[in-house]
C-alpha positions in Angstrom: 0.0 0.0 0.0 2.8 2.4 1.0 4.6 1.7 -2.3 1.4 2.5 -4.2 1.1 5.9 -2.5 4.7 6.7 -3.1 4.3 5.9 -6.8 1.3 8.1 -7.1 3.0 11.0 -5.4 6.0 10.6 -7.7 3.8 10.7 -10.8 2.0 13.8 -9.6 5.3 15.6 -9.0 6.5 14.7 -12.4 3.3 16.0 -14.0 3.6 19.4 -12.2 7.2 19.7 -13.3 6.4 19.0 -16.9 3.6 21.5 -16.9 5.9 24.2 -15.5 8.5 23.5 -18.2 5.9 23.7 -20.9 4.7 27.2 -19.6 8.2 28.6 -19.3 9.2 27.6 -22.8 6.0 28.9 -24.6 6.9 31.9 -26.8 5.2 35.2 -26.2 3.6 36.6 -29.4 5.4 39.7 -30.7 3.8 43.1 -30.0 2.0 44.6 -33.0 3.6 47.8 -34.3 1.6 50.9 -34.3 0.3 51.9 -37.7 2.4 54.6 -39.5 0.4 57.7 -40.4 1.8 59.6 -43.4 1.6 63.4 -42.8 1.3 65.9 -45.6 4.6 67.7 -46.1 5.5 70.7 -48.3 6.8 68.3 -50.9 3.6 66.3 -50.9 1.5 67.2 -54.0 -1.8 66.4 -52.2 -0.9 68.9 -49.5 -0.3 71.7 -52.0 -3.5 71.1 -54.0 -6.3 73.5 -53.2 -9.4 71.4 -52.8 -11.6 73.8 -50.8 -14.8 74.5 -52.7 -16.1 77.5 -50.8 -14.8 81.1 -51.1 -12.3 81.7 -48.3 -12.4 84.9 -46.1 -9.1 86.6 -46.7 -7.2 89.8 -46.0 -4.3 91.6 -47.7 -2.4 94.2 -45.7 0.5 96.4 -46.5 1.8 100.0 -46.6 2.5 102.5 -49.3 4.5 105.4 -48.1 3.2 106.2 -44.6 -0.3 104.8 -45.4 -1.5 101.5 -44.1 -3.9 99.6 -46.5 -6.1 96.6 -45.6 -8.3 94.7 -48.0 -11.0 92.3 -46.8 -12.5 89.9 -49.3 -13.7 86.4 -50.0 -11.4 84.4 -52.3 -13.1 82.0 -54.7 -11.2 79.3 -56.6 -11.2 78.5 -60.3 -11.9 74.7 -59.8 -11.8 74.0 -63.5 -14.4 76.6 -64.4 -14.4 79.2 -67.1 -13.9 82.5 -65.2 -13.8 85.5 -67.6 -17.0 85.6 -69.6 -18.3 82.5 -67.7 -18.5 82.7 -63.9 -17.6 86.4 -64.0 -19.6 88.3 -66.7 -17.6 90.7 -68.8 -18.5 94.4 -69.0 -20.6 94.3 -65.8 -19.9 95.4 -62.3 -18.3 92.6 -60.3 -17.8 92.4 -56.5 -14.2 91.3 -57.1 -14.6 88.5 -54.7 -17.6 86.7 -53.3 -20.4 87.1 -50.7 -19.9 90.5 -49.2 -18.5 93.5 -51.1 -14.7 93.6 -51.1 -13.6 96.4 -48.8 -10.4 98.5 -48.9 -9.3 100.6 -45.9 -6.8 103.5 -46.0 -5.7 104.9 -42.6 -4.5 108.1 -44.3 -5.2 110.0 -47.5 -3.9 108.5 -50.7 -3.7 109.6 -54.3 -5.2 107.5 -57.1 -5.3 108.5 -60.7 -4.4 112.1 -59.6 -7.4 112.3 -57.2 -7.2 112.6 -53.5 -9.0 109.8 -51.6 -9.7 110.5 -48.0 -8.9 108.0 -45.2 -11.7 105.5 -44.8 -13.2 102.2 -46.0 -14.6 101.8 -49.6 -16.1 99.0 -51.7 -13.7 97.8 -54.3 -15.7 96.9 -57.5 -14.4 96.2 -61.0 -15.8 95.9 -64.5 -13.7 93.2 -66.2 -13.3 93.4 -70.0 -11.2 91.7 -72.6 -9.0 94.6 -73.4 -9.7 97.0 -70.5 -10.9 96.9 -66.9 -12.5 99.6 -64.8 -11.6 99.7 -61.1 -14.2 101.4 -58.9 -14.0 102.7 -55.3 -17.5 103.2 -53.9 -18.8 104.6 -50.6 -21.1 101.7 -49.9 -18.9 98.7 -48.7 -21.7 97.2 -46.5 -23.6 95.2 -49.1 -24.0 91.7 -50.4 -22.0 91.2 -53.6 -22.9 94.2 -55.9 -26.6 93.9 -55.3 -27.1 97.4 -54.1 -24.4 99.0 -56.2 -25.1 102.6 -57.0 -22.9 104.4 -59.4 -23.7 107.8 -57.8 -21.8 106.6 -54.8 -18.6 106.0 -56.7 -15.7 108.2 -55.6 -13.6 107.3 -58.6 -13.2 105.0 -61.6 -9.9 104.1 -63.1 -9.3 102.4 -66.5 -6.5 99.8 -66.5 -5.2 97.2 -68.9 -5.3 93.5 -67.8 -2.0 91.5 -67.8 -1.9 87.8 -68.8 -0.1 85.7 -66.2 2.5 83.1 -67.1 1.2 80.9 -64.3 -2.2 79.9 -63.2 -3.6 81.6 -60.1 -6.1 79.2 -58.6 -7.6 81.4 -55.9 -8.4 85.1 -56.2 -5.6 87.1 -54.6 -5.2 90.7 -53.6 -1.7 92.2 -52.9 -0.4 95.6 -51.8 3.0 96.3 -53.3 5.4 99.2 -52.8 7.7 100.3 -55.6 9.2 103.5 -54.2 9.0 105.2 -50.8 5.7 107.0 -51.9 4.3 104.8 -54.7 2.9 101.4 -55.1 -0.2 99.5 -56.3 -3.1 97.3 -55.3 -2.9 94.1 -57.3 -5.7 91.7 -58.2 -4.9 88.3 -59.7 -7.1 85.3 -60.6 -7.0 82.5 -63.1 -4.5 83.9 -65.7 -5.3 87.6 -65.4 -3.9 90.4 -63.2 -4.6 94.1 -62.9 -2.9 96.9 -61.0 -4.4 100.0 -59.4 -1.6 102.5 -58.9 -1.6 104.3 -55.5 0.7 107.0 -54.2 1.0 109.1 -51.0 2.5 112.5 -50.1 4.9 110.8 -47.6 
């Protein structure tokens, strides 16, 4: 009887030992690596492509002479559309942007086309044409598009010649450039067309 108990005890001990050995030699599955997320970089074409469909609220700021100039506008994109003579009618008053009237603010008096323009905020309208554009500054800058445009509120009209760009400008862009200490221009570019409104100051 005692021999039987001893044999059973030995067999149980061996079973425990074998189980422990099996557990200690079982491989642990490798950890899964975290997924790699590719970020857009300046060299990534997808990052540079303008895919926004709506017109973007934008501002251009600069100085000509001692006068600070700010232009507030909405910038639409071309998005494969015909712009001149299509989306934008030729020979008609255009908001030169989208949604609200484009507004230009001068903090001091400026001279445009030989006329003195007092400090203040004005609507910036244009009349695009194939050979000639008309740039308009109007007193009523608080309006939707050019819905309430009133020619009697114009403070000046300037005829300018459009320039054909060598590169496509996807989104409407205003710029303020200074060429001398007292002279510069407001520039409007979109699609493949650019126009300049010369601006000067006394100082």
